[in-house]
PLY file of the C-alpha trace (Angstrom):
ply
format ascii 1.0
element vertex 85
property float x
property float y
property float z
element edge 84
property int vertex1
property int vertex2
end_header
0.01 -0.02 0.01
1.25 3.49 -0.85
1.89 5.87 2.01
0.68 9.45 1.56
-0.63 12.35 3.51
-4.24 13.29 3.18
-6.06 16.54 3.78
-9.29 16.94 5.72
-10.98 18.28 2.60
-12.23 15.77 0.11
-12.26 16.67 -3.55
-14.56 14.97 -5.98
-13.61 14.53 -9.64
-16.17 13.53 -12.22
-15.10 10.53 -14.29
-17.17 9.07 -17.09
-18.70 5.62 -16.27
-16.54 3.68 -18.83
-13.35 5.22 -17.44
-14.46 4.63 -13.83
-15.23 1.00 -14.60
-11.94 0.50 -16.47
-9.98 2.09 -13.59
-11.76 -0.15 -11.10
-11.01 -3.24 -13.13
-7.33 -2.27 -13.53
-6.99 -1.45 -9.83
-8.47 -4.83 -8.92
-6.19 -6.58 -11.37
-3.19 -4.84 -9.72
-4.45 -5.60 -6.20
-4.88 -1.94 -5.39
-7.76 0.13 -4.05
-9.09 2.99 -6.21
-7.46 5.69 -4.12
-3.99 4.13 -4.51
-4.65 3.46 -8.21
-5.68 7.05 -8.94
-2.77 8.41 -6.86
-0.34 6.27 -8.84
-1.91 7.14 -12.17
-1.84 10.88 -11.46
1.70 10.76 -10.12
2.82 8.91 -13.24
1.05 11.43 -15.52
2.48 14.45 -13.72
6.01 12.94 -13.80
5.67 12.42 -17.56
4.34 15.94 -18.04
7.23 17.41 -16.07
9.76 15.37 -18.06
8.23 16.81 -21.24
8.73 20.33 -19.90
12.35 19.56 -19.05
12.93 18.05 -22.49
11.40 21.13 -24.15
13.56 23.49 -22.11
16.67 21.41 -22.85
15.95 21.65 -26.59
15.51 25.42 -26.36
18.72 25.90 -24.40
20.70 23.78 -26.88
20.16 26.66 -29.37
19.74 29.67 -27.14
22.34 31.03 -24.69
21.30 30.68 -21.08
23.86 33.02 -19.57
22.97 36.29 -17.90
23.80 39.43 -19.81
26.59 41.53 -18.30
24.29 44.57 -18.00
21.87 42.53 -15.81
24.74 41.21 -13.66
25.97 44.78 -13.14
22.48 46.02 -12.22
22.10 43.26 -9.69
25.47 44.04 -8.14
24.70 47.75 -7.85
21.25 47.12 -6.36
22.70 44.83 -3.65
25.29 47.28 -2.47
28.41 46.38 -0.46
28.39 43.78 2.28
31.13 42.63 4.51
31.19 39.06 5.70
0 1
1 2
2 3
3 4
4 5
5 6
6 7
7 8
8 9
9 10
10 11
11 12
12 13
13 14
14 15
15 16
16 17
17 18
18 19
19 20
20 21
21 22
22 23
23 24
24 25
25 26
26 27
27 28
28 29
29 30
30 31
31 32
32 33
33 34
34 35
35 36
36 37
37 38
38 39
39 40
40 41
41 42
42 43
43 44
44 45
45 46
46 47
47 48
48 49
49 50
50 51
51 52
52 53
53 54
54 55
55 56
56 57
57 58
58 59
59 60
60 61
61 62
62 63
63 64
64 65
65 66
66 67
67 68
68 69
69 70
70 71
71 72
72 73
73 74
74 75
75 76
76 77
77 78
78 79
79 80
80 81
81 82
82 83
83 84
């Protein structure tokens, strides 16, 4: 069983009957309850989505410089002022 923290507020999500039935069948086949199945499915989907974002950013930065322009660096330095450690 997956361990997770729950909140006191319950959220309800509408799922079409065919999807609900298929999810229930799959959860049963995997020996999981629906809560664990939906948690795993959503976690998997979000992980895939985040990986797609990372891949997209990696492709962009292969072609575009990701360094900070000297003018910006200077403006940041001036705005911070002098500090002694």
